[in-house]
NUROFI-841281 format. One record per residue (C-alpha): x, y, z. Coordinates in steps of 0.1 Angstrom, whole numbers, padded with zeros to 4 digits, always signed. Layout:
% NUROFI-841281
XYZ;...
//
This chain:
% NUROFI-841281
+0000+0001-0002;+0017+0034-0010;+0016+0067+0008;-0014+0082-0010;-0035+0053-0004;-0027+0053+0034;-0031+0090+0038;-0061+0099+0015;-0075+0135+0019;-0051+0147+0048;-0062+0182+0037;-0097+0192+0045;-0109+0222+0031;-0132+0243+0050;-0170+0245+0038;-0172+0282+0038;-0147+0303+0018;-0122+0323+0037;-0102+0354+0025;-0063+0356+0033;-0075+0390+0051;-0091+0370+0079;-0063+0351+0086;-0041+0356+0117;-0006+0372+0109;+0013+0351+0132;+0013+0314+0146;+0006+0312+0181;+0030+0304+0205;+0027+0267+0208;+0034+0263+0245;+0007+0288+0257;-0022+0301+0237;-0059+0302+0233;-0073+0286+0202;-0081+0307+0173;-0117+0305+0160;-0108+0287+0127;-0088+0261+0147;-0119+0257+0173;-0140+0251+0142;-0117+0224+0127;-0115+0208+0162;-0152+0207+0164;-0150+0189+0130;-0126+0166+0140;-0147+0158+0173;-0180+0148+0152;-0154+0123+0133;-0140+0108+0166;-0178+0107+0178;-0189+0087+0146;-0159+0062+0137;-0145+0035+0154;-0109+0035+0158;-0103+0006+0180;-0093+0023+0207;-0107+0022+0242;-0114+0063+0251;-0126+0049+0282;-0162+0058+0276;-0180+0025+0285;-0179+0018+0323;-0171-0018+0318;-0138-0011+0295;-0127+0016+0319;-0095-0005+0334;-0072-0005+0302;-0088+0027+0287;-0069+0057+0278;-0076+0089+0265;-0057+0105+0236;-0046+0139+0223;-0059+0151+0189;-0043+0180+0171;-0056+0203+0140;-0037+0227+0119;-0054+0249+0098;-0035+0258+0066;-0035+0274+0031;-0028+0255+0002;-0007+0270-0031;-0038+0276-0045;-0048+0300-0014;-0078+0273-0003;-0080+0274+0035;-0084+0241+0050;-0071+0218+0079;-0051+0188+0089;-0056+0165+0117;-0031+0143+0137;-0034+0118+0168;-0003+0117+0195;+0013+0083+0195;-0007+0052+0180;-0047+0049+0176;-0060+0017+0181;-0024+0003+0180;-0021+0017+0146;-0003+0045+0128;-0021+0054+0100;-0057+0061+0099;-0080+0081+0068;-0079+0118+0074;-0052+0118+0096;-0019+0126+0088;+0009+0100+0087;+0040+0096+0114;+0069+0116+0106;+0085+0083+0107;+0067+0049+0107;+0083+0024+0132;+0055-0003+0120;+0063+0000+0083;+0067-0037+0077;+0094-0036+0053;+0115-0010+0071;+0149-0014+0089;+0130-0006+0123;+0109-0040+0119;+0138-0061+0105;+0159-0050+0133;+0128-0057+0158;+0126-0094+0140;+0166-0099+0149;+0162-0086+0188;+0129-0110+0186;+0153-0139+0176;+0174-0133+0207;+0145-0132+0229;+0134-0168+0218;+0169-0180+0217;+0171-0169+0256;+0138-0180+0265;+0145-0215+0252;+0173-0219+0273;+0154-0204+0304;+0130-0231+0298;+0148-0259+0288;+0150-0290+0315;+0185-0290+0313;+0189-0252+0326;+0161-0256+0348;+0178-0283+0366;+0212-0264+0365;+0196-0239+0383;+0180-0257+0411;+0212-0271+0418;+0228-0238+0418;+0204-0230+0448;+0209-0260+0465;+0248-0254+0467;+0239-0217+0478;+0221-0230+0508;+0242-0258+0514;+0272-0232+0512;+0255-0208+0536;+0245-0238+0564;+0282-0248+0562;+0291-0214+0569;+0266-0205+0595;+0277-0240+0613;+0314-0225+0612;+0304-0193+0629;+0285-0210+0655;+0318-0233+0659;+0338-0199+0663;+0318-0185+0685;+0320-0217+0710;+0357-0215+0704;+0360-0180+0717;+0337-0186+0747;+0363-0214+0755;+0394-0191+0750;+0377-0166+0772;+0369-0189+0802;+0404-0202+0799;+0417-0168+0804;+0394-0161+0834;+0405-0195+0851;+0445-0191+0843;+0448-0156+0852;+0442-0155+0889;+0467-0190+0892;+0496-0182+0867;+0524-0158+0868;+0523-0128+0846;+0547-0143+0824;+0531-0174+0819;+0496-0158+0817;+0511-0135+0784;+0524-0170+0768;+0489-0184+0772;+0475-0150+0762;+0496-0153+0731;+0488-0190+0724;+0452-0185+0723;+0456-0152+0703;+0473-0174+0673;+0447-0202+0678;+0417-0174+0670;+0436-0159+0640;+0440-0195+0626;+0402-0198+0632;+0396-0164+0615;+0419-0176+0584;+0404-0211+0581;+0369-0190+0580;+0378-0167+0555;+0392-0197+0535;+0361-0214+0537;+0341-0181+0527;+0363-0175+0496;+0361-0212+0485;+0325-0210+0486;+0322-0180+0467;+0343-0193+0439;+0327-0224+0436;+0291-0205+0431;+0309-0178+0407;+0322-0208+0388;+0287-0225+0389;+0272-0194+0377;+0291-0187+0349;+0289-0221+0338;+0251-0221+0340;+0244-0185+0328;+0274-0179+0302;+0253-0186+0272;+0223-0163+0281;+0247-0134+0291;+0265-0135+0257;+0233-0134+0239;+0221-0107+0260;+0253-0086+0254;+0249-0092+0214;+0212-0080+0218;+0217-0049+0241;+0247-0040+0214;+0219-0046+0184;+0193-0028+0204;+0216+0005+0207;+0228+0002+0170;+0186+0002+0160;+0180+0031+0185;+0207+0049+0172;+0194+0044+0133;+0160+0057+0145;+0179+0088+0159;+0196+0094+0127;+0170+0084+0101;+0141+0102+0122;+0143+0134+0106;+0119+0169+0107;+0118+0196+0083;+0113+0236+0086;+0097+0257+0065;+0128+0260+0042;+0126+0221+0039;+0153+0216+0058;+0161+0183+0076;+0173+0176+0110;+0176+0146+0128;+0164+0135+0162;+0194+0130+0179;+0204+0165+0163;+0175+0181+0180;+0182+0166+0213;+0219+0166+0217;+0219+0201+0233;+0192+0196+0256;+0195+0187+0288;+0178+0151+0277;+0212+0148+0256;+0194+0118+0236;+0157+0119+0227;+0131+0108+0256;+0106+0078+0246;+0079+0092+0221;+0095+0122+0209;+0084+0130+0175;+0050+0113+0179;+0031+0141+0195;+0000+0156+0169;+0021+0192+0169;+0053+0178+0150;+0030+0154+0128;+0010+0182+0116;+0040+0208+0108;+0060+0179+0090;+0029+0171+0066;+0024+0209+0060;+0059+0217+0052;+0062+0186+0027;+0032+0194+0010;+0039+0231+0007;+0013+0241+0033;+0013+0274+0052;+0008+0268+0084;-0019+0293+0104;-0032+0282+0136;-0034+0252+0156;-0054+0235+0186;-0046+0202+0206;-0074+0188+0224;-0076+0157+0248;-0104+0130+0240;-0115+0102+0263;-0108+0092+0301;-0078+0110+0318;-0048+0091+0329;-0041+0087+0362;-0012+0109+0369;-0020+0141+0347;-0050+0163+0347;-0066+0156+0314;-0106+0168+0306;-0123+0155+0278;-0126+0180+0248;-0101+0204+0267;-0075+0222+0247;-0040+0219+0256;-0009+0235+0245;+0021+0214+0232;+0040+0194+0256;+0077+0210+0264;+0098+0180+0271;+0093+0163+0236;+0084+0192+0216;+0098+0223+0226;+0136+0211+0211;+0118+0199+0178;+0093+0229+0172;+0122+0252+0178;+0138+0237+0145;+0104+0230+0127;+0091+0266+0135;+0125+0285+0135;+0119+0309+0103;+0077+0314+0110;+0063+0344+0125;+0056+0332+0160;+0033+0353+0186;+0055+0362+0217;+0055+0339+0247;+0026+0351+0271;+0042+0339+0299;+0071+0363+0294;+0044+0394+0301;+0031+0398+0338;+0010+0421+0354;+0022+0458+0355;+0025+0470+0390;+0032+0504+0401;+0035+0501+0440;+0035+0471+0465;+0007+0471+0488;+0020+0465+0524;-0006+0449+0548;+0016+0449+0581;+0051+0458+0592;+0071+0463+0620;+0112+0469+0624;+0115+0431+0620;+0094+0419+0589;+0067+0427+0568;+0037+0413+0548;+0029+0421+0512;+0000+0416+0493;+0016+0403+0458;-0004+0408+0429;-0016+0381+0407;+0006+0372+0376;+0037+0391+0393;+0070+0370+0403;+0079+0365+0439;+0116+0363+0430;+0134+0368+0395;+0127+0343+0367;+0150+0335+0335;+0137+0359+0314;+0116+0384+0339;+0135+0401+0367;+0108+0425+0383;+0094+0406+0412;+0085+0411+0452;+0120+0402+0460;+0139+0429+0437;+0112+0457+0449;+0120+0447+0484;+0157+0451+0478;+0149+0486+0467;+0129+0494+0493;+0150+0483+0522;+0186+0487+0507;+0200+0481+0544;+0178+0450+0550;+0202+0422+0554;+0194+0382+0546;+0173+0361+0519;+0143+0386+0526;+0113+0360+0511;+0105+0337+0539;+0084+0318+0510;+0068+0321+0475;+0038+0320+0459;+0032+0309+0424;+0033+0336+0397;-0006+0335+0393;-0011+0333+0429;-0020+0367+0445;-0020+0373+0486;+0003+0375+0518;+0041+0370+0513;+0061+0371+0545;+0092+0391+0544;+0119+0392+0570;+0142+0423+0574;+0173+0406+0590;+0190+0373+0582;+0183+0359+0619;+0147+0368+0616;+0146+0349+0583;+0163+0321+0602;+0135+0320+0629;+0108+0322+0605;+0119+0298+0580;+0124+0270+0609;+0085+0277+0615;+0078+0269+0581;+0101+0238+0583;+0083+0225+0613;+0049+0236+0598;+0038+0260+0626;+0031+0285+0602;-0005+0283+0594;-0015+0295+0557;-0053+0303+0542;-0061+0303+0507;-0093+0314+0493;-0100+0297+0458;-0130+0299+0433;-0135+0266+0416;-0148+0262+0381;-0175+0234+0392;-0195+0222+0422;-0177+0203+0451;-0199+0176+0468;-0181+0175+0501;-0182+0205+0523;-0147+0198+0538;-0124+0175+0540;-0083+0164+0531;-0068+0156+0499;-0037+0136+0501;-0023+0133+0466;+0016+0126+0462;+0030+0152+0437;+0063+0157+0413;+0072+0176+0386;+0062+0166+0349;+0095+0156+0333;+0081+0160+0301;+0058+0190+0303;+0075+0215+0330;+0065+0231+0352;+0033+0210+0351;+0032+0189+0382;+0013+0153+0382;+0003+0128+0407;+0025+0101+0413;+0027+0075+0443;+0059+0058+0432;+0081+0092+0432;+0060+0119+0442;+0065+0138+0476;+0037+0137+0505;+0012+0165+0496;-0016+0173+0520;-0044+0197+0519;-0076+0206+0541;-0104+0221+0524;-0137+0236+0537;-0163+0250+0513;-0174+0285+0520;-0201+0288+0491;-0216+0273+0460;-0232+0297+0434;-0239+0298+0399;-0219+0263+0393;-0189+0280+0410;-0175+0270+0446;-0158+0292+0469;-0134+0272+0492;-0108+0276+0517;-0076+0257+0518;-0055+0250+0542;-0022+0235+0529;-0004+0212+0555;+0027+0206+0531;+0038+0236+0504;+0041+0216+0471;+0046+0233+0439;+0012+0237+0424;-0003+0215+0453;-0034+0238+0456;-0040+0240+0417;-0033+0198+0411;-0055+0189+0441;-0083+0212+0429;-0083+0198+0393;-0072+0160+0395;-0102+0135+0394;-0088+0119+0427;-0088+0154+0442;-0117+0177+0440;-0122+0172+0401;-0127+0208+0402;-0100+0235+0388;-0096+0270+0398;-0112+0292+0379;-0089+0308+0354;-0063+0281+0359;-0044+0279+0327;-0020+0252+0333;-0048+0227+0349;-0081+0241+0337;-0092+0268+0318;-0078+0304+0315;-0100+0334+0325;-0090+0370+0335;-0069+0355+0365;-0063+0323+0384;-0088+0328+0414;-0065+0318+0442;-0053+0341+0468;-0031+0334+0498;-0057+0354+0525;-0048+0348+0559;-0009+0333+0574;-0005+0328+0613;+0030+0327+0631;+0050+0334+0658;+0067+0365+0660;+0104+0358+0661;+0111+0386+0684;+0081+0393+0704;+0073+0360+0706;+0036+0366+0702;+0010+0349+0678;+0002+0370+0648;-0028+0365+0624;-0026+0388+0594;-0055+0388+0570;-0059+0401+0532;-0093+0398+0516;-0095+0381+0483;-0101+0403+0456;-0125+0381+0439;
//
């Protein structure tokens, strides 16, 4: 089957005729954007297709099939062909129904499932090694040899333990002789006796050491004899697997608008990953741009959305739009889009703050009402922040100043120390969890329970920083207490009391399906963007480090 037969009608024209003057001048910044109306229309058309067709993929819509269900990220790219016609391309991330090719979707950049391709040939060679190894491991001869080895290990362990028991008994005998003879022998005779006993002890220890060495040598020789062929096959398999992976990295190439190719290996060699992470290049966005450049289609705007059941770790909502992932896609798209007009990164724009509001101040510390969309400390590209402002306001203050931080999008109380000693004392209270903080949030939905505790461990999403994800294996403990204040117009006003202080803790605990399953209103990472993130640090309670008095400072939420 040739390319045209596998991928008919990848360019899908819009039914309504569009003019070039109606099109945006720049592509959206792919890692933070709101889809344009044209991209939303294209996404809605693709959703209709997904509702009507069976792709043999379990999206999790049937309750009886949820055990092995998983949703999928889909993408659309609005493009203009050489004739000026406006249409769109559609793609899915990874495989769909264990297939790379489906009618109406662009093909993968590199098809590892191609039957006559080098990957499949290499895979068959690796499978042959797997078969040989499995055949050896399941043979009667091998099983008997392994059982013999295990019996030898047990016998040697028994022999060593028996020798240890004997050594202990001999030591007790020597100790008894020393006690008995010390009172009746002269000093010179006792020293001779003690020297003899010490030599005996050394001889016993040497005998024990030789026993352990000979036992270990016998087991190693037997182990080498049994596993020699398997180790040889595994080493060859590992070499061939590495060669196959290198071939993929070198032949997996991506185009840009000038039709310049760059391999996956070259794209990632200067990143923190050094080598491409698993699944790199299989996301919807690189597939869409590859097809567009290959067929001289001008990219106009795009959108990616989730379809189906959310995974357990990440926050993915059916039909909701999401930007491209950073870990896998950012290095690839940096090459693919380098000569196109791209909108500026909106995340590099922060609130225009003329003056910081001081909520409380004395000669030792102060509390600032940090505005939403304003940094607590300087970032890599943005330097204006609460920390920098405080340095200018109090040039003689010493120490780190800020005792804790708030997310850029979160507003509210920030505690600032005016000296290193005060900072150390306050930070100690945070570490010992003696500081009590209260946040007010407005959630996009209705929380069913009036109060409770959320316990979901969190870690950074390595493939999509700065997002966090739930992870029971590697995540850090994260605990949040909550109390519903009011439910109105399908929104829930809630009070949060974080016990721990993990990054994005309240945002993830709100949005995740195992948490409250209601994202904070305006959460552009885990929910839907609005005029702001409706999360505010409204109250903080701590012990004054100098006056030793309990302080409770409040700052009402501005929403």
